[in-house]
BABASE-714986 format. One record per residue (C-alpha): residue number from 0; residue in three letters; chain; z, x, y. Coordinates in nm, 2 decimals. Layout:
// BABASE-714986
+-----+--------+--------+--------+--------+--------+
| num | residu | chaine |      z |      x |      y |
+-----+--------+--------+--------+--------+--------+
| NUM |    ALA |      A |      Z |      X |      Y |
...
+-----+--------+--------+--------+--------+--------+
// end
This chain:
// BABASE-714986
+-----+--------+--------+--------+--------+--------+
| num | residu | chaine |      z |      x |      y |
+-----+--------+--------+--------+--------+--------+
|   0 |    UNK |      A | -32.34 |  18.44 | -13.26 |
|   1 |    UNK |      A | -32.40 |  18.09 | -13.09 |
|   2 |    UNK |      A | -32.49 |  17.85 | -13.40 |
|   3 |    UNK |      A | -32.47 |  17.52 | -13.21 |
|   4 |    UNK |      A | -32.46 |  17.38 | -12.90 |
|   5 |    UNK |      A | -32.37 |  17.02 | -12.80 |
|   6 |    UNK |      A | -32.41 |  16.88 | -12.42 |
|   7 |    UNK |      A | -32.60 |  16.69 | -12.20 |
|   8 |    UNK |      A | -32.97 |  16.76 | -12.16 |
|   9 |    UNK |      A | -33.07 |  16.83 | -11.80 |
|  10 |    UNK |      A | -33.39 |  16.99 | -11.80 |
|  11 |    UNK |      A | -33.68 |  16.90 | -12.03 |
|  12 |    UNK |      A | -34.04 |  17.07 | -11.99 |
|  13 |    UNK |      A | -34.30 |  17.27 | -12.23 |
|  14 |    UNK |      A | -34.05 |  17.31 | -12.48 |
|  15 |    UNK |      A | -33.78 |  17.49 | -12.27 |
|  16 |    UNK |      A | -33.49 |  17.27 | -12.21 |
|  17 |    UNK |      A | -33.13 |  17.35 | -12.06 |
|  18 |    UNK |      A | -32.86 |  17.16 | -12.22 |
|  19 |    UNK |      A | -32.50 |  17.17 | -11.99 |
|  20 |    UNK |      A | -32.17 |  17.26 | -12.19 |
|  21 |    UNK |      A | -31.89 |  17.18 | -11.94 |
|  22 |    UNK |      A | -32.10 |  17.30 | -11.63 |
|  23 |    UNK |      A | -32.27 |  17.59 | -11.80 |
|  24 |    UNK |      A | -32.64 |  17.58 | -11.86 |
|  25 |    UNK |      A | -32.78 |  17.69 | -12.15 |
|  26 |    UNK |      A | -33.13 |  17.74 | -12.18 |
|  27 |    UNK |      A | -33.30 |  17.70 | -12.50 |
|  28 |    UNK |      A | -33.69 |  17.73 | -12.67 |
|  29 |    UNK |      A | -33.76 |  17.51 | -12.90 |
|  30 |    UNK |      A | -34.03 |  17.41 | -13.16 |
|  31 |    UNK |      A | -34.25 |  17.11 | -13.07 |
|  32 |    UNK |      A | -34.12 |  16.94 | -13.36 |
|  33 |    UNK |      A | -33.77 |  16.94 | -13.22 |
|  34 |    UNK |      A | -33.88 |  16.87 | -12.86 |
|  35 |    UNK |      A | -34.01 |  16.57 | -12.95 |
|  36 |    UNK |      A | -33.70 |  16.44 | -13.13 |
|  37 |    UNK |      A | -33.48 |  16.52 | -12.79 |
|  38 |    UNK |      A | -33.33 |  16.21 | -12.62 |
|  39 |    UNK |      A | -33.42 |  16.13 | -12.23 |
|  40 |    UNK |      A | -33.27 |  16.35 | -11.97 |
|  41 |    UNK |      A | -32.87 |  16.28 | -11.89 |
|  42 |    UNK |      A | -32.83 |  16.19 | -12.29 |
|  43 |    UNK |      A | -32.59 |  16.41 | -12.53 |
|  44 |    UNK |      A | -32.76 |  16.65 | -12.77 |
|  45 |    UNK |      A | -32.69 |  16.85 | -13.04 |
|  46 |    UNK |      A | -32.86 |  17.13 | -13.19 |
|  47 |    UNK |      A | -32.89 |  17.41 | -13.41 |
|  48 |    UNK |      A | -32.94 |  17.74 | -13.26 |
|  49 |    UNK |      A | -33.03 |  18.11 | -13.33 |
|  50 |    UNK |      A | -32.98 |  18.39 | -13.05 |
|  51 |    UNK |      A | -33.22 |  18.67 | -13.04 |
|  52 |    UNK |      A | -33.10 |  18.94 | -12.83 |
|  53 |    UNK |      A | -33.38 |  19.21 | -12.70 |
|  54 |    UNK |      A | -33.38 |  19.47 | -12.44 |
|  55 |    UNK |      A | -33.46 |  19.26 | -12.16 |
|  56 |    UNK |      A | -33.34 |  18.94 | -12.24 |
|  57 |    UNK |      A | -33.12 |  18.72 | -12.47 |
|  58 |    UNK |      A | -33.33 |  18.40 | -12.60 |
|  59 |    UNK |      A | -33.19 |  18.10 | -12.75 |
|  60 |    UNK |      A | -33.39 |  17.89 | -12.97 |
|  61 |    UNK |      A | -33.28 |  17.54 | -13.07 |
|  62 |    UNK |      A | -33.37 |  17.32 | -13.37 |
|  63 |    UNK |      A | -33.29 |  16.96 | -13.47 |
|  64 |    UNK |      A | -33.21 |  17.01 | -13.84 |
|  65 |    UNK |      A | -33.05 |  17.31 | -14.01 |
|  66 |    UNK |      A | -33.35 |  17.34 | -14.24 |
|  67 |    UNK |      A | -33.58 |  17.40 | -13.93 |
|  68 |    UNK |      A | -33.35 |  17.67 | -13.82 |
|  69 |    UNK |      A | -33.33 |  17.81 | -14.17 |
|  70 |    UNK |      A | -33.72 |  17.83 | -14.20 |
|  71 |    UNK |      A | -33.72 |  17.99 | -13.87 |
|  72 |    UNK |      A | -33.50 |  18.27 | -13.96 |
|  73 |    UNK |      A | -33.71 |  18.34 | -14.30 |
|  74 |    UNK |      A | -34.03 |  18.37 | -14.12 |
|  75 |    UNK |      A | -33.90 |  18.61 | -13.89 |
|  76 |    UNK |      A | -33.82 |  18.80 | -14.18 |
|  77 |    UNK |      A | -34.20 |  18.84 | -14.29 |
|  78 |    UNK |      A | -34.40 |  19.14 | -14.17 |
|  79 |    UNK |      A | -34.63 |  19.03 | -13.83 |
|  80 |    UNK |      A | -34.45 |  18.72 | -13.76 |
|  81 |    UNK |      A | -34.21 |  18.69 | -13.47 |
|  82 |    UNK |      A | -34.03 |  18.45 | -13.28 |
|  83 |    UNK |      A | -34.39 |  18.30 | -13.09 |
|  84 |    UNK |      A | -34.54 |  18.27 | -13.42 |
|  85 |    UNK |      A | -34.24 |  18.12 | -13.59 |
|  86 |    UNK |      A | -34.24 |  17.83 | -13.32 |
|  87 |    UNK |      A | -34.62 |  17.78 | -13.37 |
|  88 |    UNK |      A | -34.58 |  17.72 | -13.70 |
|  89 |    UNK |      A | -34.26 |  17.50 | -13.71 |
|  90 |    UNK |      A | -34.45 |  17.32 | -13.39 |
|  91 |    UNK |      A | -34.72 |  17.25 | -13.62 |
|  92 |    UNK |      A | -34.54 |  17.13 | -13.92 |
|  93 |    UNK |      A | -34.21 |  17.04 | -14.06 |
|  94 |    UNK |      A | -34.02 |  17.25 | -14.32 |
|  95 |    UNK |      A | -34.15 |  17.03 | -14.61 |
|  96 |    UNK |      A | -34.50 |  17.07 | -14.48 |
|  97 |    UNK |      A | -34.47 |  17.45 | -14.47 |
|  98 |    UNK |      A | -34.31 |  17.45 | -14.84 |
|  99 |    UNK |      A | -34.60 |  17.23 | -14.95 |
| 100 |    UNK |      A | -34.85 |  17.46 | -14.79 |
| 101 |    UNK |      A | -34.69 |  17.79 | -14.93 |
| 102 |    UNK |      A | -34.66 |  17.61 | -15.28 |
| 103 |    UNK |      A | -35.02 |  17.49 | -15.32 |
| 104 |    UNK |      A | -35.14 |  17.81 | -15.16 |
| 105 |    UNK |      A | -35.32 |  17.64 | -14.87 |
| 106 |    UNK |      A | -35.42 |  17.90 | -14.65 |
| 107 |    UNK |      A | -35.72 |  17.67 | -14.50 |
| 108 |    UNK |      A | -35.44 |  17.47 | -14.36 |
| 109 |    UNK |      A | -35.21 |  17.74 | -14.20 |
| 110 |    UNK |      A | -35.50 |  17.92 | -14.07 |
| 111 |    UNK |      A | -35.55 |  17.60 | -13.83 |
| 112 |    UNK |      A | -35.25 |  17.70 | -13.65 |
| 113 |    UNK |      A | -35.29 |  17.86 | -13.32 |
| 114 |    UNK |      A | -35.25 |  18.26 | -13.35 |
| 115 |    UNK |      A | -35.24 |  18.25 | -13.74 |
| 116 |    UNK |      A | -35.54 |  18.40 | -13.89 |
| 117 |    UNK |      A | -35.61 |  18.45 | -14.25 |
| 118 |    UNK |      A | -35.46 |  18.72 | -14.33 |
| 119 |    UNK |      A | -35.14 |  18.61 | -14.19 |
| 120 |    UNK |      A | -35.12 |  18.31 | -14.38 |
| 121 |    UNK |      A | -35.20 |  18.48 | -14.67 |
| 122 |    UNK |      A | -34.91 |  18.73 | -14.65 |
| 123 |    UNK |      A | -34.67 |  18.41 | -14.53 |
| 124 |    UNK |      A | -34.79 |  18.25 | -14.87 |
| 125 |    UNK |      A | -34.68 |  18.55 | -15.08 |
| 126 |    UNK |      A | -34.38 |  18.64 | -14.90 |
| 127 |    UNK |      A | -34.25 |  18.28 | -14.88 |
| 128 |    UNK |      A | -34.29 |  18.17 | -15.20 |
| 129 |    UNK |      A | -33.98 |  18.28 | -15.33 |
| 130 |    UNK |      A | -33.78 |  18.13 | -15.01 |
| 131 |    UNK |      A | -33.96 |  17.76 | -15.00 |
| 132 |    UNK |      A | -33.72 |  17.60 | -15.24 |
| 133 |    UNK |      A | -33.42 |  17.66 | -14.97 |
| 134 |    UNK |      A | -33.64 |  17.40 | -14.77 |
| 135 |    UNK |      A | -33.73 |  17.13 | -15.02 |
| 136 |    UNK |      A | -33.47 |  17.18 | -15.32 |
| 137 |    UNK |      A | -33.55 |  17.27 | -15.67 |
| 138 |    UNK |      A | -33.82 |  17.15 | -15.82 |
| 139 |    UNK |      A | -33.81 |  16.88 | -16.09 |
| 140 |    UNK |      A | -34.04 |  16.99 | -16.35 |
| 141 |    UNK |      A | -33.74 |  17.19 | -16.50 |
| 142 |    UNK |      A | -33.56 |  17.54 | -16.48 |
| 143 |    UNK |      A | -33.81 |  17.73 | -16.71 |
| 144 |    UNK |      A | -34.12 |  17.63 | -16.51 |
| 145 |    UNK |      A | -33.95 |  17.73 | -16.20 |
| 146 |    UNK |      A | -33.87 |  18.07 | -16.36 |
| 147 |    UNK |      A | -34.19 |  18.14 | -16.47 |
| 148 |    UNK |      A | -34.31 |  18.06 | -16.12 |
| 149 |    UNK |      A | -34.06 |  18.29 | -15.95 |
| 150 |    UNK |      A | -34.19 |  18.58 | -16.19 |
| 151 |    UNK |      A | -34.54 |  18.51 | -16.12 |
| 152 |    UNK |      A | -34.42 |  18.56 | -15.74 |
| 153 |    UNK |      A | -34.25 |  18.86 | -15.82 |
| 154 |    UNK |      A | -34.57 |  19.00 | -15.96 |
| 155 |    UNK |      A | -34.76 |  18.91 | -15.70 |
| 156 |    UNK |      A | -34.53 |  19.07 | -15.42 |
| 157 |    UNK |      A | -34.52 |  19.40 | -15.67 |
| 158 |    UNK |      A | -34.90 |  19.41 | -15.68 |
| 159 |    UNK |      A | -34.91 |  19.35 | -15.30 |
| 160 |    UNK |      A | -34.67 |  19.66 | -15.26 |
| 161 |    UNK |      A | -34.91 |  19.84 | -15.47 |
| 162 |    UNK |      A | -35.21 |  19.83 | -15.21 |
| 163 |    UNK |      A | -35.39 |  19.49 | -15.34 |
| 164 |    UNK |      A | -35.47 |  19.24 | -15.10 |
| 165 |    UNK |      A | -35.24 |  18.92 | -15.13 |
| 166 |    UNK |      A | -35.52 |  18.67 | -15.23 |
| 167 |    UNK |      A | -35.65 |  18.93 | -15.51 |
| 168 |    UNK |      A | -35.29 |  18.97 | -15.63 |
| 169 |    UNK |      A | -35.26 |  18.60 | -15.64 |
| 170 |    UNK |      A | -35.57 |  18.54 | -15.83 |
| 171 |    UNK |      A | -35.53 |  18.82 | -16.10 |
| 172 |    UNK |      A | -35.18 |  18.70 | -16.16 |
| 173 |    UNK |      A | -35.28 |  18.33 | -16.22 |
| 174 |    UNK |      A | -35.56 |  18.46 | -16.45 |
| 175 |    UNK |      A | -35.30 |  18.60 | -16.70 |
| 176 |    UNK |      A | -35.14 |  18.36 | -16.93 |
| 177 |    UNK |      A | -34.78 |  18.44 | -16.81 |
| 178 |    UNK |      A | -34.59 |  18.24 | -17.06 |
| 179 |    UNK |      A | -34.24 |  18.37 | -17.11 |
| 180 |    UNK |      A | -34.34 |  18.72 | -16.97 |
| 181 |    UNK |      A | -34.15 |  18.90 | -16.68 |
| 182 |    UNK |      A | -34.27 |  19.00 | -16.34 |
| 183 |    UNK |      A | -34.28 |  19.37 | -16.48 |
| 184 |    UNK |      A | -34.50 |  19.28 | -16.79 |
| 185 |    UNK |      A | -34.73 |  19.02 | -16.55 |
| 186 |    UNK |      A | -34.83 |  19.33 | -16.35 |
| 187 |    UNK |      A | -34.90 |  19.55 | -16.65 |
| 188 |    UNK |      A | -35.10 |  19.30 | -16.80 |
| 189 |    UNK |      A | -35.31 |  19.27 | -16.48 |
| 190 |    UNK |      A | -35.32 |  19.63 | -16.43 |
| 191 |    UNK |      A | -35.46 |  19.65 | -16.80 |
| 192 |    UNK |      A | -35.73 |  19.39 | -16.75 |
| 193 |    UNK |      A | -35.80 |  19.56 | -16.42 |
| 194 |    UNK |      A | -35.83 |  19.91 | -16.58 |
| 195 |    UNK |      A | -36.09 |  19.76 | -16.87 |
| 196 |    UNK |      A | -36.35 |  19.62 | -16.59 |
+-----+--------+--------+--------+--------+--------+
// end
């Protein structure tokens, strides 16, 4: 696995770059965020990398920060999100902005990114909610409320697994007074309310 590349930037065009490392040129794809932070041609550069191996190619992706690479890797674990969509997201916003979108359930802002529809944005919010702290650090409002958010996120994921749409599941869970309930108990309460309707 190639985790980092340091060398001289020798090519730079349309978010594809080449870094010369002792005479060997590595071609990398980057997000627009990383691309705009690159130095001029002929200057030294060091990027965190991610290697993807496919049947027809070995592709190397470069990132200006560890958090951007971490977010890229987490995005790849989301159903329906490949490397192209992950790069689009990272080109449209940095890791902190993405984390804020997920935390605030801002489907509208995510949907503005090219190639990201409403359904994909909703799926991203549900599936990335429990991983968002990796990119913004722990919340400052105390461990209790963080635990409650984790239980709510798990409950939403559970309802989605049962066949409910992500947006509906989120609405049902947030309508429950979760308090100290576990994710299982939140799901039970939601299902009880739905049966009564």
